[in-house]
C-alpha positions, 0 to 999 in steps of 0.5 A: 947264424950269420947271413951274407948280405949282398948288395943287389946290383945288376951285376950281382943279380946276373951272377946269382941267376947263373949260379941258380941255373948251375945248381939246378942243373947239377942237382938234376943230373945227380938225382937222375944218376942215382935213381934205379930203373923203376919197375912197371907198376901192375894195376888190377884189371878193370872190371867191365860194366857187365859180366860175360854174355848178353844181359839185355836191359838188365841193370848191371849191378843186378847182372853181377848178382846173377853172375856171382850166384852162378859162380857159387852154384858151379862151385857146388859139386853135388847135385843134391846140394845144388837142389837144396841151394835152389830152395834157400831163401837167400838164393831166391831173394837175391838181396842187395849185398850189404856190409855188416852193421856192427851197431845192430845187435840183431843184424843176422835176424833182420837179414834173415827176415828180409830174405824170407820176405823177398823169397816169394813164389808164384804157385801155378795150379795144374788146371786153371779155367781162366779163358786166357790161361793158355797165353799166360802159360806160354809166357811163363814157360817161354814156349813157342806153340807150333801146329804139328801138321804145319811145322813138324820137324824132320826128326819127328817123321824121318825115322822108320818103324818096321812093319808099322801097318802090321803093328797098327792092325795088332794094336787095333785088336788089342785096344778093341779087346781092352775096351770091350772088356771095360765096357762090360764090367763098368758101372752104369753111372760112372763117376769122375774117379771111375773115368780116371781109373779107366783112363789109367788102365787104357794108358797101362794097356797101350804102354805094355803092348807098345813097349813089348812090340817095339822092344826088338826095334828099340833096344833101350826099351828093354831096360826102360822104366814104366811108372804110374802116378808119378809126382813132378815138381819144378822151380824156375824164374821168369822175366816180366813180373815186377817184384819189390825187395826190401833193402836193409837200412840201419833204422828199422822204422824206415822202409826202402825197396829195390824193384826187379823184373823177375819172379819165381814160379813153381808147378806140380803135376802128377803124371798118370804114367811115364816111360823113362830110359837111360838114353835121352831122346834125340833133339828135334831141331838145333838149339838156335832154330827158333829165336825171338829175333825171327819168331814172335815171342810170347807176350804178357800185356796185362798184369798176372791177376788178369789171367786168373793167377794168384799173388806170389807168396812166401809159403808157396815155396816147394819143398823139393824138386822132383823129376819122376825118379830118384837121384842115381837112377840110370833111367833119368831121361823121360821118353813119353809122359801120359796125362789124363785130361778128365779134370777139364770136363767141368771147364768145358761144360762151364765155358765151352769147348774152346776154353776147355781145349785151351785149358788142356793144352795149357796143362800139357805144356806146363806139365812137360816143361816142368818135367824137363826142367826137373830133369835138367836140375837132376843133370846139374842145371837150373835157371841159375846155371842154364842148360848147355844142350837141348832136352826133349820129351813127348806127352800124350793127353787123353780122356780115354777117347780123345787123344792129342800129342805134344813134342817139347824141346827145352832149349833154355832155362834162363827165363829171367832175362828179357828177349834181348838178353836171351833170344832162345825159345822152347818150341812145342809141336802139338796136334789137334784133339782126335778121337781114337774110335767112334763108339762101342756098340753091340760088342764092337768098337766102331771106326778106329782112327788109324792116324791116332794109332800111327801117332801112338806107335811113332811116339813110343818108337821115337829114337833115343840115343847117346848124345856123344858128350857129357850130359853133366858138364857142370859137375867135376869128373868123378863126382857122385851120381855119375852112374851107368850101371843098372840095378842088378836083377835079384837072383832067385834061389828056389827053396828046398823042402827037406821032406822032398829030398831023396837019397839015392844009394 
């Protein structure tokens, strides 16, 4: 290879500079001429920090875990499968996603153990004699308690019952006959079980009379269902309870935790009686009528053990979700629930009338909240997939003598969000405890309380109607359990006895 040696002089340097500029310009023009127009590069969309919606002060990574779990549930088209998925350990624990560790031979077993250890449930007992139990129950259900006489909504009073004065008079006579009969045949020393049984008989007598009398004014009562001793069981998650979750690490001897601010709750109650229909009650108020931005939301300033609540355990996980009816039953909406409060007698004797009253009210709001929560689960909703419309129901609490009434509206189940992320509240209107009568003396029932009789009639006559929209909007059209037909009546064919047949010639 030969090289051209040029003596460097000012003149040659000038020529070399001009040649360099010419070659650079020529090469650039040829390159631009040969290039084809570039296609526009399509970049993937930028993932936002938070999913759609409001999340309050929740960590964005944990918010995406909830969003992914919600999308998985929306992909399940069967209600039964959704109910089963609610109780799976992996859906309750919500561990931080990890890639498979191929160097660990028992990786699946370790993940399963972590899911089981983190799927703790706080079991809420039906009766809690702690003096502050009402405040605790208000918080875990996010219930806004409203006195009936001060905040009664128009939906609870702006409906008419034909001939209500006549009905009050007839109901008074009916209850009088029932109480006099029970007074004559009751044992001298009544046990707690005897009192409960008499209370159940009173519930049955009242319900039978009112359903029969109001059937002509409320057509849906003719096809309603009245059941006794019905078990209700519900599961939900509540914000404000610090919970540790183990994080998977390669070394089994090293322990790391992830701290979240929600805890699963479970409640079970046996209703003495309940009335259900294929039509839901009309909503009492708009869903956004009561918000944390305008109302004082329930607070829990102390640790849960301060309120007499036991530690969450994995073995407290419920076996199933029960709403008082089977899947596919056309009467899937609760109208009226009836509960005996006789189990709180010991609380009142021990701690006084105020604690006993709060205990009964706490029992009532937790029971009706759980009933509505289970009903929402049977419509395809849950604490993962929040309700899109309010559900309403009513509750009657009584010991056979004193009565109190509750009207509850379930607006939200996303209780695992803080008040900033979910400002909706669940309002509950409640009356004071009122005696139905004064006493039974000399074969007469003295001094009936007309206010209680009127409330009994209005409770059973509360209008139920078709909402005008799909009650299962999260389920694909045409899926199972979209039933509208009632169970057909059994055709009775009288038997024909051969010996009594007559042959006429």
